Structures are given as structure tokens and as C-alpha cells.
N, C-alpha and C positions, 0 to 999 in steps of 0.2 A: 288590478288596481282597486282599492277600496272606494266605496261610494263616499262622496263628500257629505258631511252633515248639513242639514238645513239651518241648524243653529249650533252655537258653540256650547259644549258641555263644560262649564267652568268647574265642575266637581272632579274633573280628571287631573292627573299630575301636571304640574306647571310646565314641564318641558313638552308635554303633549299639547297643552293649550297654546303655548308659545308658537308651536309649528302651525296649528290650526288657524291661528290669527293672521298668519301671513296671507295677504290677499283679501282679508275681510275689510269691510268698510266701516269706519268709525266716524260718527258725527256727534258734536256737542252743540246743542241748540242750532242744528242745521249746518254747522261749520265743520269740515273735516275732509277725510279722504281714505285712500287705501292704505292699510297697515303694511309697511315694507320692512320693518325691523322690530324685533322683540328680544327680550332676555328673560330667562326663567330663573326663579329663586325658590328654594325650599328650606324648611326649618332645619334640616340636617346639614345645610350648606352654610359654612362660616361667613360667606359674603352676604347672607340674607339678613334683613332687619329683624327677622324672627328667631335667629339662631340662639339668642340668649333668653328667649321666652317673652311672654306678653309684657308690654309696658303701655302707659297711656298713649304714647306716640304711635305704636304699631298695632294697637288693639283691633283695628279693622281687619288686619291681615289674618287674625284668628277667628274672624266672624264667618258668616256663611259665604259660600262662593258666589261669584257673579256680582260683586260690589267693587267700587272704586276705592283704592287705597292711595291717598295723595299725601306726599311729604315734600318738604322743602330741602333741596340739595344745596349745600354750601351756604345756606341762609339766603339764597337768591332765587333759585328756580323751583317752581312747582313741578313735580314729576307725577305722572299718572301710571298706576299699576292696576291690574285686574286680579282680584283675589281668586284663588283656586283651591281645590281639594275640599275636604269636609271641614265643617266648623270645628275649630279647636286645633287644626293642624298647623297653619301658618305658612302658606305658600302663595306665590303670585307671579305675575308676568309684568315686567316693565315695558311700556310701549315706548320704544326708542325713536321711531320715525314713521311718518306717513307720507304718501304722495298726495299733495293737496288736490282735491277735486271740486269742492263746493265751498263757497264763502271765501274765496281767495282774497277779495278786496278787504274783507274784515280781518283776515289774517295779516295782510300787509299793514293795515292800520295799527293792529295790536303790536306787531313786531317792528314797525317803523322802517321797513325795507321792501325792496321790489322783487329781487330774484326768487322765483317760485321754488327753486331747488333748495334754498336756504330757509324757507319758512318753517319747516317742521322736521329738519334733519338733525335730530338729537332730542333727548327727553326734555330738556329745559326749553328749547325753542318750540317744541310741540306743545308743551303746557301753556306757554305764553300765547301762541297762535290760536289755540282752542279756547282760551279764556279760563283755563283750569286754575282753581285756587283751593284753599283748604275747605271752603264751603262744599266742595264736591266730595270730600272724604266721607266714605260710608254709603254713598248713594248707590242704588241698584243700577246695574248696567242695562237692565231691561226696561227702564222707565226714563222719561224725560228728566234732564236734558240729554241723556245718553241714548244713542242708537248704535247697535253693533249688528251688522249683517254678515253672516257667514259668506265665505268667498264664492261658493256656488260653482267653482271650477278649480281644477288643479293648477297651482302655480309652482314653478321650479324654485326650490328652497336651497339655500346654502347655510352652512353653520360654521361656527368657530368659537374661539374663546371670548368670554365677556370682556368688556372694556370699562375703564373708569373705576375699577375696584382694586383693592390691595390684597384681598384674600381669595383663594380658590379661583384665581384668574385663568387657570388652565382648563376649567370645566367648559366644554363646548356647548353651552346653552344660550348662545347668541344666534338668532335665526334671522335670515333676511330673504327678500325676494331677489332671486338671481338676476344680476344685471341691472338692478334698479340704481338710478342716479340720485335717488332721494335718501339713501341710507346715510347714517351719520359718519361712518368711516368705511372704507373698502374692507371686504372680507379677505382673509389670506387666500392665496391661490392653493388649490388642491395639490398635494404632493403626489 
């Protein structure tokens, strides 16, 4: 078994980073938890925001790795992505779900609900619970308000097709912590 990194190398391909992030702890201004679900996207991928090249909206995805790319989904939800690969490439990882560990009362207040399982199970819910807005777009993940701590131990990972997209849905770049009750949707059973 390979040694686990003490920090995440965001210059790696997005599908590698997406796997490494499972089990890592993400906090924003001290509110957050263990990452239990991610999805990888790459410029060569028709489902990626970067597929058609740079625009004012996706410019951060073409910037240096290790920064937050925040976009609004359906004009309602702020979604958090981590930029990967070298500057100019256009790749990232969507943070789909976390297991809440710290600041749970703050998350409940922001989300207006009680069940811990529902606080961050989906990218829109996660964005709201962590207080993510467009002001976070382009911020370095190594500086406040962000803190990303590598997992430090091996977690069992499952993978499957990405969800909530209409192109390249079959690409198995959705990763999750096996058995987690905090993922946004169950993963398909292995055949």
C-alpha cells in the first residue's frame, strides 16, 4: 500500500485528487467535516465547465491549482470545487458531500434544519452549510477561511458514474467513502 500524503497535491489530475480528498477534513472559518463524496472534471471532459475553454465565469478553473472555484448551480446553490492540474489546463474536483464534524449548530442555522445527515449531503447543501458564496471564488485553499487536512489514514473508497449532469454521465469519476450515510446518493452496487 502506498504511503498517504501529508498534504494534497492539487497539481495532480482531478481524478487522482478526487480520490485523495475522500477522508480529508475541510473547514471554512472553522465549520466543516470529513469529505465523503467528490466528482472529478477535466477540460477534455464534455461535462466540465472548462470543456469549451476559458470564460469570465470559469476563469479560476484555468488558474493555479489549489484554489476554490465557486459557481452557482441552477441560479440557486453555490457549489465548491477545488482547482487541479497546472495553470491553464482547466480541471477540478466538485466537493459533493461531507460528514459534519465541527460547527454543526452553525450549519443547522444556515440550513434551517436539524438532521445532521442532511446538512451537507449534496453540493448545494454543502455550500449553504459552509457559508460558501461567490466571494470565495479564487481563494487559495491553503489560507483562511479554508483549511484542508489530508486524511492521514486509508479510507475505503467506492466509485461510480457522476450524477446531476447530462454529458459524459458514464465516466466513473464520482468517488465516495464506502458505507458513508452522508453521501448525496447511494453508489451503485459492484457487479
